[in-house]
A tleap script that builds the chain and sets N, CA, C and O, in Angstrom:
source leaprc.protein.ff14SB
mol = sequence {
  NMET HIE VAL ILE THR GLU ASP ILE ILE GLU
  ALA CYS HIE ASN GLY ILE VAL SER TRP GLU
  LYS GLN SER PHE VAL LYS PRO ILE LEU ILE
  LYS GLY LYS ASN ASP TYR ILE LYS THR LYS
  GLU ARG TRP ALA VAL LEU LYS GLU PHE PHE
  ASP LYS LYS ASN ILE ASP CYS TYR GLU ILE
  ASP SER THR GLU GLY SER ILE LEU SER LYS
  ILE ILE ASN LEU ILE TYR LEU PHE ASP TYR
  ALA THR ILE TYR ARG ALA ILE ILE LEU GLU
  ILE ASP PRO SER PRO VAL ILE PRO ILE GLU
  PHE ILE LYS THR LYS LEU ASN LEU CGLU
}
set mol.1.N position { 0.855 -1.170 0.000 }
set mol.1.CA position { 0.000 0.000 0.000 }
set mol.1.C position { 0.900 1.231 0.000 }
set mol.1.O position { 1.826 1.333 0.805 }
set mol.2.N position { 0.632 2.131 -0.876 }
set mol.2.CA position { 1.421 3.345 -0.982 }
set mol.2.C position { 0.942 4.350 0.060 }
set mol.2.O position { -0.256 4.601 0.191 }
set mol.3.N position { 1.885 4.918 0.793 }
set mol.3.CA position { 1.566 5.879 1.847 }
set mol.3.C position { 2.359 7.156 1.604 }
set mol.3.O position { 3.521 7.110 1.202 }
set mol.4.N position { 1.731 8.277 1.848 }
set mol.4.CA position { 2.371 9.574 1.710 }
set mol.4.C position { 2.338 10.248 3.077 }
set mol.4.O position { 1.308 10.239 3.751 }
set mol.5.N position { 3.460 10.830 3.487 }
set mol.5.CA position { 3.464 11.551 4.758 }
set mol.5.C position { 3.832 13.004 4.530 }
set mol.5.O position { 4.648 13.334 3.669 }
set mol.6.N position { 3.218 13.853 5.314 }
set mol.6.CA position { 3.527 15.279 5.286 }
set mol.6.C position { 3.409 15.826 6.700 }
set mol.6.O position { 2.549 15.407 7.474 }
set mol.7.N position { 4.278 16.758 7.019 }
set mol.7.CA position { 4.102 17.425 8.300 }
set mol.7.C position { 2.934 18.407 8.169 }
set mol.7.O position { 2.512 18.736 7.060 }
set mol.8.N position { 2.433 18.857 9.278 }
set mol.8.CA position { 1.236 19.699 9.282 }
set mol.8.C position { 1.439 21.014 8.532 }
set mol.8.O position { 0.506 21.523 7.910 }
set mol.9.N position { 2.634 21.559 8.584 }
set mol.9.CA position { 2.891 22.829 7.880 }
set mol.9.C position { 2.749 22.630 6.374 }
set mol.9.O position { 2.055 23.396 5.706 }
set mol.10.N position { 3.406 21.605 5.843 }
set mol.10.CA position { 3.334 21.353 4.398 }
set mol.10.C position { 1.939 20.906 3.983 }
set mol.10.O position { 1.465 21.257 2.903 }
set mol.11.N position { 1.275 20.121 4.852 }
set mol.11.CA position { -0.086 19.674 4.539 }
set mol.11.C position { -1.041 20.849 4.396 }
set mol.11.O position { -2.016 20.764 3.650 }
set mol.12.N position { -0.775 21.943 5.100 }
set mol.12.CA position { -1.617 23.141 5.014 }
set mol.12.C position { -1.118 24.113 3.952 }
set mol.12.O position { -1.669 25.205 3.811 }
set mol.13.N position { -0.098 23.740 3.213 }
set mol.13.CA position { 0.429 24.627 2.171 }
set mol.13.C position { 0.310 23.926 0.819 }
set mol.13.O position { -0.795 23.825 0.286 }
set mol.14.N position { 1.393 23.448 0.260 }
set mol.14.CA position { 1.335 22.792 -1.049 }
set mol.14.C position { 0.558 21.481 -1.012 }
set mol.14.O position { -0.129 21.137 -1.974 }
set mol.15.N position { 0.662 20.755 0.091 }
set mol.15.CA position { 0.011 19.453 0.182 }
set mol.15.C position { -1.496 19.507 0.040 }
set mol.15.O position { -2.100 18.564 -0.471 }
set mol.16.N position { -2.112 20.580 0.477 }
set mol.16.CA position { -3.573 20.675 0.446 }
set mol.16.C position { -4.117 20.824 -0.979 }
set mol.16.O position { -5.276 20.504 -1.243 }
set mol.17.N position { -3.283 21.304 -1.880 }
set mol.17.CA position { -3.718 21.527 -3.265 }
set mol.17.C position { -4.133 20.217 -3.929 }
set mol.17.O position { -5.082 20.195 -4.714 }
set mol.18.N position { -3.438 19.132 -3.623 }
set mol.18.CA position { -3.744 17.845 -4.257 }
set mol.18.C position { -5.128 17.323 -3.888 }
set mol.18.O position { -5.659 16.453 -4.579 }
set mol.19.N position { -5.716 17.832 -2.822 }
set mol.19.CA position { -7.028 17.359 -2.390 }
set mol.19.C position { -8.176 18.008 -3.155 }
set mol.19.O position { -9.340 17.716 -2.882 }
set mol.20.N position { -7.871 18.871 -4.095 }
set mol.20.CA position { -8.917 19.481 -4.927 }
set mol.20.C position { -9.573 18.448 -5.840 }
set mol.20.O position { -10.724 18.614 -6.243 }
set mol.21.N position { -8.839 17.382 -6.168 }
set mol.21.CA position { -9.376 16.331 -7.041 }
set mol.21.C position { -9.691 15.100 -6.201 }
set mol.21.O position { -9.093 14.876 -5.149 }
set mol.22.N position { -10.641 14.310 -6.687 }
set mol.22.CA position { -11.014 13.080 -5.997 }
set mol.22.C position { -9.823 12.138 -5.909 }
set mol.22.O position { -8.976 12.102 -6.802 }
set mol.23.N position { -9.770 11.382 -4.828 }
set mol.23.CA position { -8.657 10.471 -4.610 }
set mol.23.C position { -9.138 9.274 -3.816 }
set mol.23.O position { -10.095 9.368 -3.047 }
set mol.24.N position { -8.475 8.156 -4.003 }
set mol.24.CA position { -8.753 6.979 -3.191 }
set mol.24.C position { -7.956 7.016 -1.889 }
set mol.24.O position { -8.170 6.185 -1.006 }
set mol.25.N position { -7.054 7.956 -1.769 }
set mol.25.CA position { -6.234 8.114 -0.567 }
set mol.25.C position { -7.110 8.654 0.556 }
set mol.25.O position { -7.927 9.549 0.344 }
set mol.26.N position { -6.934 8.109 1.737 }
set mol.26.CA position { -7.681 8.576 2.907 }
set mol.26.C position { -6.698 9.194 3.892 }
set mol.26.O position { -5.784 8.517 4.362 }
set mol.27.N position { -6.877 10.469 4.209 }
set mol.27.CA position { -5.949 11.107 5.148 }
set mol.27.C position { -6.134 10.617 6.579 }
set mol.27.O position { -7.250 10.379 7.040 }
set mol.28.N position { -5.005 10.474 7.266 }
set mol.28.CA position { -4.994 10.156 8.683 }
set mol.28.C position { -4.230 11.282 9.373 }
set mol.28.O position { -3.048 11.497 9.102 }
set mol.29.N position { -4.902 11.988 10.253 }
set mol.29.CA position { -4.291 13.097 10.971 }
set mol.29.C position { -3.712 12.559 12.275 }
set mol.29.O position { -4.446 12.115 13.157 }
set mol.30.N position { -2.396 12.604 12.382 }
set mol.30.CA position { -1.713 12.067 13.560 }
set mol.30.C position { -1.315 13.239 14.440 }
set mol.30.O position { -0.357 13.959 14.158 }
set mol.31.N position { -2.074 13.411 15.516 }
set mol.31.CA position { -1.924 14.588 16.357 }
set mol.31.C position { -1.325 14.236 17.704 }
set mol.31.O position { -1.466 13.119 18.201 }
set mol.32.N position { -0.658 15.214 18.277 }
set mol.32.CA position { -0.142 15.066 19.630 }
set mol.32.C position { -1.111 15.690 20.613 }
set mol.32.O position { -1.679 16.749 20.346 }
set mol.33.N position { -1.301 15.039 21.743 }
set mol.33.CA position { -2.238 15.565 22.736 }
set mol.33.C position { -1.803 16.925 23.263 }
set mol.33.O position { -2.640 17.744 23.643 }
set mol.34.N position { -0.507 17.165 23.286 }
set mol.34.CA position { -0.033 18.453 23.786 }
set mol.34.C position { 0.677 19.245 22.683 }
set mol.34.O position { 1.696 19.894 22.918 }
set mol.35.N position { 0.106 19.173 21.465 }
set mol.35.CA position { 0.627 19.986 20.368 }
set mol.35.C position { 0.548 21.467 20.729 }
set mol.35.O position { -0.289 21.888 21.527 }
set mol.36.N position { 1.426 22.229 20.133 }
set mol.36.CA position { 1.425 23.679 20.287 }
set mol.36.C position { 0.079 24.226 19.801 }
set mol.36.O position { -0.512 23.667 18.876 }
set mol.37.N position { -0.402 25.287 20.398 }
set mol.37.CA position { -1.733 25.836 20.091 }
set mol.37.C position { -1.894 26.164 18.607 }
set mol.37.O position { -2.965 25.943 18.041 }
set mol.38.N position { -0.856 26.684 17.976 }
set mol.38.CA position { -0.933 27.009 16.547 }
set mol.38.C position { -1.011 25.741 15.703 }
set mol.38.O position { -1.651 25.729 14.651 }
set mol.39.N position { -0.364 24.680 16.163 }
set mol.39.CA position { -0.460 23.400 15.458 }
set mol.39.C position { -1.872 22.858 15.572 }
set mol.39.O position { -2.418 22.340 14.597 }
set mol.40.N position { -2.473 22.971 16.753 }
set mol.40.CA position { -3.860 22.533 16.943 }
set mol.40.C position { -4.810 23.310 16.038 }
set mol.40.O position { -5.768 22.747 15.508 }
set mol.41.N position { -4.547 24.596 15.863 }
set mol.41.CA position { -5.368 25.407 14.951 }
set mol.41.C position { -5.277 24.866 13.533 }
set mol.41.O position { -6.286 24.767 12.835 }
set mol.42.N position { -4.067 24.516 13.105 }
set mol.42.CA position { -3.881 23.970 11.755 }
set mol.42.C position { -4.624 22.650 11.590 }
set mol.42.O position { -5.235 22.411 10.549 }
set mol.43.N position { -4.577 21.784 12.613 }
set mol.43.CA position { -5.314 20.516 12.536 }
set mol.43.C position { -6.811 20.798 12.352 }
set mol.43.O position { -7.473 20.152 11.540 }
set mol.44.N position { -7.330 21.751 13.098 }
set mol.44.CA position { -8.761 22.077 13.018 }
set mol.44.C position { -9.133 22.609 11.638 }
set mol.44.O position { -10.167 22.235 11.084 }
set mol.45.N position { -8.304 23.468 11.093 }
set mol.45.CA position { -8.572 24.038 9.764 }
set mol.45.C position { -8.495 22.943 8.703 }
set mol.45.O position { -9.343 22.879 7.813 }
set mol.46.N position { -7.489 22.089 8.793 }
set mol.46.CA position { -7.349 20.994 7.833 }
set mol.46.C position { -8.550 20.056 7.905 }
set mol.46.O position { -9.077 19.639 6.874 }
set mol.47.N position { -8.982 19.724 9.117 }
set mol.47.CA position { -10.162 18.873 9.301 }
set mol.47.C position { -11.400 19.540 8.714 }
set mol.47.O position { -12.211 18.870 8.075 }
set mol.48.N position { -11.559 20.834 8.915 }
set mol.48.CA position { -12.693 21.568 8.348 }
set mol.48.C position { -12.660 21.503 6.815 }
set mol.48.O position { -13.698 21.321 6.179 }
set mol.49.N position { -11.480 21.651 6.233 }
set mol.49.CA position { -11.337 21.573 4.777 }
set mol.49.C position { -11.790 20.197 4.278 }
set mol.49.O position { -12.551 20.102 3.315 }
set mol.50.N position { -11.320 19.133 4.936 }
set mol.50.CA position { -11.718 17.786 4.523 }
set mol.50.C position { -13.222 17.591 4.669 }
set mol.50.O position { -13.857 16.989 3.803 }
set mol.51.N position { -13.789 18.089 5.745 }
set mol.51.CA position { -15.234 17.981 5.949 }
set mol.51.C position { -16.000 18.679 4.833 }
set mol.51.O position { -16.976 18.134 4.318 }
set mol.52.N position { -15.565 19.883 4.452 }
set mol.52.CA position { -16.253 20.639 3.394 }
set mol.52.C position { -16.132 19.957 2.043 }
set mol.52.O position { -17.007 20.100 1.190 }
set mol.53.N position { -15.043 19.213 1.844 }
set mol.53.CA position { -14.822 18.501 0.578 }
set mol.53.C position { -15.396 17.085 0.615 }
set mol.53.O position { -15.233 16.322 -0.337 }
set mol.54.N position { -16.076 16.732 1.726 }
set mol.54.CA position { -16.611 15.382 1.915 }
set mol.54.C position { -15.546 14.300 1.780 }
set mol.54.O position { -15.781 13.244 1.194 }
set mol.55.N position { -14.381 14.584 2.330 }
set mol.55.CA position { -13.271 13.636 2.327 }
set mol.55.C position { -13.218 12.988 3.708 }
set mol.55.O position { -12.995 13.656 4.717 }
set mol.56.N position { -13.424 11.683 3.729 }
set mol.56.CA position { -13.324 10.967 4.997 }
set mol.56.C position { -11.883 11.000 5.469 }
set mol.56.O position { -10.970 10.622 4.735 }
set mol.57.N position { -11.683 11.449 6.685 }
set mol.57.CA position { -10.344 11.417 7.255 }
set mol.57.C position { -10.426 10.822 8.648 }
set mol.57.O position { -11.474 10.838 9.294 }
set mol.58.N position { -9.324 10.311 9.080 }
set mol.58.CA position { -9.239 9.669 10.379 }
set mol.58.C position { -8.292 10.470 11.252 }
set mol.58.O position { -7.348 11.088 10.759 }
set mol.59.N position { -8.547 10.454 12.541 }
set mol.59.CA position { -7.697 11.185 13.477 }
set mol.59.C position { -7.146 10.225 14.523 }
set mol.59.O position { -7.879 9.418 15.097 }
set mol.60.N position { -5.853 10.326 14.757 }
set mol.60.CA position { -5.198 9.523 15.775 }
set mol.60.C position { -4.430 10.470 16.683 }
set mol.60.O position { -3.672 11.318 16.213 }
set mol.61.N position { -4.630 10.318 17.979 }
set mol.61.CA position { -3.871 11.090 18.960 }
set mol.61.C position { -2.739 10.217 19.484 }
set mol.61.O position { -2.936 9.036 19.771 }
set mol.62.N position { -1.567 10.800 19.605 }
set mol.62.CA position { -0.439 10.072 20.177 }
set mol.62.C position { -0.701 9.802 21.647 }
set mol.62.O position { -1.567 10.420 22.266 }
set mol.63.N position { 0.056 8.878 22.186 }
set mol.63.CA position { -0.006 8.619 23.614 }
set mol.63.C position { 0.586 9.802 24.366 }
set mol.63.O position { 1.257 10.644 23.768 }
set mol.64.N position { 0.351 9.873 25.636 }
set mol.64.CA position { 0.969 10.928 26.429 }
set mol.64.C position { 2.366 10.488 26.850 }
set mol.64.O position { 2.665 9.295 26.895 }
set mol.65.N position { 3.203 11.448 27.153 }
set mol.65.CA position { 4.553 11.136 27.585 }
set mol.65.C position { 5.578 11.962 26.837 }
set mol.65.O position { 5.257 12.981 26.224 }
set mol.66.N position { 6.805 11.508 26.898 }
set mol.66.CA position { 7.892 12.226 26.229 }
set mol.66.C position { 7.765 12.063 24.715 }
set mol.66.O position { 7.021 11.211 24.229 }
set mol.67.N position { 8.493 12.880 23.993 }
set mol.67.CA position { 8.464 12.798 22.533 }
set mol.67.C position { 8.922 11.422 22.072 }
set mol.67.O position { 8.387 10.889 21.099 }
set mol.68.N position { 9.905 10.838 22.756 }
set mol.68.CA position { 10.386 9.509 22.403 }
set mol.68.C position { 9.291 8.461 22.606 }
set mol.68.O position { 9.117 7.578 21.767 }
set mol.69.N position { 8.559 8.553 23.706 }
set mol.69.CA position { 7.450 7.631 23.969 }
set mol.69.C position { 6.397 7.730 22.873 }
set mol.69.O position { 5.876 6.717 22.407 }
set mol.70.N position { 6.093 8.948 22.468 }
set mol.70.CA position { 5.088 9.161 21.424 }
set mol.70.C position { 5.527 8.553 20.106 }
set mol.70.O position { 4.746 7.878 19.436 }
set mol.71.N position { 6.779 8.793 19.733 }
set mol.71.CA position { 7.288 8.289 18.457 }
set mol.71.C position { 7.287 6.758 18.450 }
set mol.71.O position { 6.829 6.144 17.486 }
set mol.72.N position { 7.790 6.149 19.509 }
set mol.72.CA position { 7.834 4.688 19.575 }
set mol.72.C position { 6.423 4.108 19.544 }
set mol.72.O position { 6.170 3.123 18.849 }
set mol.73.N position { 5.505 4.717 20.294 }
set mol.73.CA position { 4.119 4.268 20.300 }
set mol.73.C position { 3.524 4.292 18.901 }
set mol.73.O position { 2.880 3.330 18.483 }
set mol.74.N position { 3.735 5.387 18.173 }
set mol.74.CA position { 3.167 5.512 16.836 }
set mol.74.C position { 3.831 4.566 15.839 }
set mol.74.O position { 3.167 4.042 14.945 }
set mol.75.N position { 5.131 4.344 15.987 }
set mol.75.CA position { 5.818 3.383 15.104 }
set mol.75.C position { 5.186 2.000 15.265 }
set mol.75.O position { 4.848 1.349 14.276 }
set mol.76.N position { 5.027 1.551 16.519 }
set mol.76.CA position { 4.412 0.242 16.753 }
set mol.76.C position { 2.970 0.214 16.260 }
set mol.76.O position { 2.546 -0.756 15.632 }
set mol.77.N position { 2.229 1.252 16.537 }
set mol.77.CA position { 0.829 1.317 16.107 }
set mol.77.C position { 0.710 1.124 14.602 }
set mol.77.O position { -0.093 0.314 14.138 }
set mol.78.N position { 1.502 1.861 13.847 }
set mol.78.CA position { 1.389 1.778 12.395 }
set mol.78.C position { 2.044 0.526 11.823 }
set mol.78.O position { 1.607 0.028 10.785 }
set mol.79.N position { 3.079 0.008 12.474 }
set mol.79.CA position { 3.634 -1.279 12.037 }
set mol.79.C position { 2.578 -2.373 12.163 }
set mol.79.O position { 2.365 -3.148 11.231 }
set mol.80.N position { 1.918 -2.432 13.319 }
set mol.80.CA position { 0.874 -3.438 13.505 }
set mol.80.C position { -0.307 -3.192 12.565 }
set mol.80.O position { -0.901 -4.143 12.056 }
set mol.81.N position { -0.643 -1.954 12.337 }
set mol.81.CA position { -1.757 -1.642 11.430 }
set mol.81.C position { -1.480 -2.166 10.023 }
set mol.81.O position { -2.386 -2.671 9.361 }
set mol.82.N position { -0.228 -2.048 9.561 }
set mol.82.CA position { 0.085 -2.542 8.210 }
set mol.82.C position { -0.005 -4.062 8.155 }
set mol.82.O position { -0.439 -4.623 7.149 }
set mol.83.N position { 0.400 -4.724 9.225 }
set mol.83.CA position { 0.289 -6.186 9.260 }
set mol.83.C position { -1.180 -6.600 9.235 }
set mol.83.O position { -1.564 -7.486 8.472 }
set mol.84.N position { -1.998 -5.962 10.067 }
set mol.84.CA position { -3.425 -6.295 10.093 }
set mol.84.C position { -4.094 -5.982 8.761 }
set mol.84.O position { -4.957 -6.735 8.310 }
set mol.85.N position { -3.709 -4.893 8.136 }
set mol.85.CA position { -4.295 -4.537 6.835 }
set mol.85.C position { -3.967 -5.603 5.796 }
set mol.85.O position { -4.828 -5.990 5.006 }
set mol.86.N position { -2.732 -6.075 5.796 }
set mol.86.CA position { -2.350 -7.133 4.857 }
set mol.86.C position { -3.179 -8.386 5.092 }
set mol.86.O position { -3.642 -9.016 4.141 }
set mol.87.N position { -3.368 -8.747 6.354 }
set mol.87.CA position { -4.156 -9.939 6.670 }
set mol.87.C position { -5.599 -9.769 6.212 }
set mol.87.O position { -6.187 -10.698 5.657 }
set mol.88.N position { -6.170 -8.596 6.438 }
set mol.88.CA position { -7.539 -8.327 5.990 }
set mol.88.C position { -7.648 -8.470 4.472 }
set mol.88.O position { -8.648 -8.971 3.957 }
set mol.89.N position { -6.607 -8.026 3.761 }
set mol.89.CA position { -6.597 -8.123 2.296 }
set mol.89.C position { -6.128 -9.497 1.805 }
set mol.89.O position { -5.963 -9.716 0.605 }
set mol.90.N position { -5.916 -10.418 2.754 }
set mol.90.CA position { -5.459 -11.773 2.459 }
set mol.90.C position { -4.129 -11.779 1.704 }
set mol.90.O position { -3.940 -12.512 0.733 }
set mol.91.N position { -3.214 -10.932 2.191 }
set mol.91.CA position { -1.867 -10.845 1.636 }
set mol.91.C position { -0.898 -11.262 2.737 }
set mol.91.O position { -0.997 -10.792 3.871 }
set mol.92.N position { 0.033 -12.141 2.399 }
set mol.92.CA position { 1.044 -12.545 3.369 }
set mol.92.C position { 1.994 -11.365 3.571 }
set mol.92.O position { 2.675 -10.964 2.627 }
set mol.93.N position { 2.055 -10.796 4.787 }
set mol.93.CA position { 2.885 -9.612 4.997 }
set mol.93.C position { 4.373 -9.906 5.172 }
set mol.93.O position { 5.179 -8.980 5.271 }
set mol.94.N position { 4.743 -11.189 5.210 }
set mol.94.CA position { 6.142 -11.501 5.512 }
set mol.94.C position { 7.115 -11.367 4.346 }
set mol.94.O position { 8.225 -10.887 4.576 }
set mol.95.N position { 6.789 -11.752 3.119 }
set mol.95.CA position { 7.805 -11.557 2.077 }
set mol.95.C position { 7.853 -10.090 1.644 }
set mol.95.O position { 6.822 -9.472 1.377 }
set mol.96.N position { 9.037 -9.565 1.583 }
set mol.96.CA position { 9.205 -8.177 1.142 }
set mol.96.C position { 10.122 -8.191 -0.085 }
set mol.96.O position { 11.274 -7.761 -0.034 }
set mol.97.N position { 9.579 -8.690 -1.163 }
set mol.97.CA position { 10.350 -8.916 -2.389 }
set mol.97.C position { 11.027 -7.642 -2.894 }
set mol.97.O position { 12.199 -7.710 -3.263 }
set mol.98.N position { 10.367 -6.495 -2.931 }
set mol.98.CA position { 11.064 -5.289 -3.407 }
set mol.98.C position { 12.265 -4.913 -2.538 }
set mol.98.O position { 13.292 -4.473 -3.055 }
set mol.99.N position { 12.139 -5.086 -1.219 }
set mol.99.CA position { 13.259 -4.764 -0.329 }
set mol.99.C position { 14.400 -5.760 -0.556 }
set mol.99.O position { 15.571 -5.383 -0.579 }
set mol.100.N position { 14.042 -7.030 -0.722 }
set mol.100.CA position { 15.068 -8.045 -0.989 }
set mol.100.C position { 15.811 -7.733 -2.287 }
set mol.100.O position { 17.025 -7.923 -2.370 }
set mol.101.N position { 15.087 -7.257 -3.297 }
set mol.101.CA position { 15.713 -6.879 -4.568 }
set mol.101.C position { 16.771 -5.792 -4.341 }
set mol.101.O position { 17.902 -5.902 -4.814 }
set mol.102.N position { 16.384 -4.749 -3.614 }
set mol.102.CA position { 17.318 -3.641 -3.341 }
set mol.102.C position { 18.525 -4.145 -2.555 }
set mol.102.O position { 19.664 -3.823 -2.892 }
set mol.103.N position { 18.279 -4.938 -1.507 }
set mol.103.CA position { 19.378 -5.459 -0.691 }
set mol.103.C position { 20.342 -6.290 -1.524 }
set mol.103.O position { 21.559 -6.187 -1.368 }
set mol.104.N position { 19.796 -7.108 -2.402 }
set mol.104.CA position { 20.649 -7.942 -3.258 }
set mol.104.C position { 21.511 -7.073 -4.167 }
set mol.104.O position { 22.710 -7.313 -4.309 }
set mol.105.N position { 20.904 -6.072 -4.775 }
set mol.105.CA position { 21.624 -5.200 -5.700 }
set mol.105.C position { 22.696 -4.386 -4.978 }
set mol.105.O position { 23.736 -4.078 -5.560 }
set mol.106.N position { 22.452 -4.038 -3.724 }
set mol.106.CA position { 23.404 -3.236 -2.952 }
set mol.106.C position { 24.303 -4.089 -2.061 }
set mol.106.O position { 25.067 -3.564 -1.251 }
set mol.107.N position { 24.206 -5.399 -2.218 }
set mol.107.CA position { 24.990 -6.344 -1.416 }
set mol.107.C position { 24.820 -6.082 0.088 }
set mol.107.O position { 25.800 -6.007 0.830 }
set mol.108.N position { 23.580 -5.946 0.515 }
set mol.108.CA position { 23.299 -5.675 1.923 }
set mol.108.C position { 22.870 -6.923 2.691 }
set mol.108.O position { 22.551 -6.831 3.877 }
set mol.109.N position { 22.857 -8.059 2.056 }
set mol.109.CA position { 22.437 -9.285 2.763 }
set mol.109.C position { 23.605 -9.964 3.402 }
set mol.109.O position { 23.441 -11.006 4.037 }
savepdb mol mol.pdb
quit
């Protein structure tokens, strides 16, 4: 599954332009519970834009704690989510043929 990531600043600038056209991509807003007030404003505006465009988006709040705790929590959350998504789509998530190709070509095995 192809995934695109953008920080909130870019998502509210050039990134938002791509949402003018219909897409099969579904945005997931990954927010911090103690984001800076201006960042929270941007999340609200972005969510309002998606609502007005009838674009289904999902919101995930990070766990509380240090920045390291938040990052590790989100890494595990999304790693497990990709595994579950593969299983739902009846795809074996264990072979990573494209990565193996790159490793072989770069002699990384």
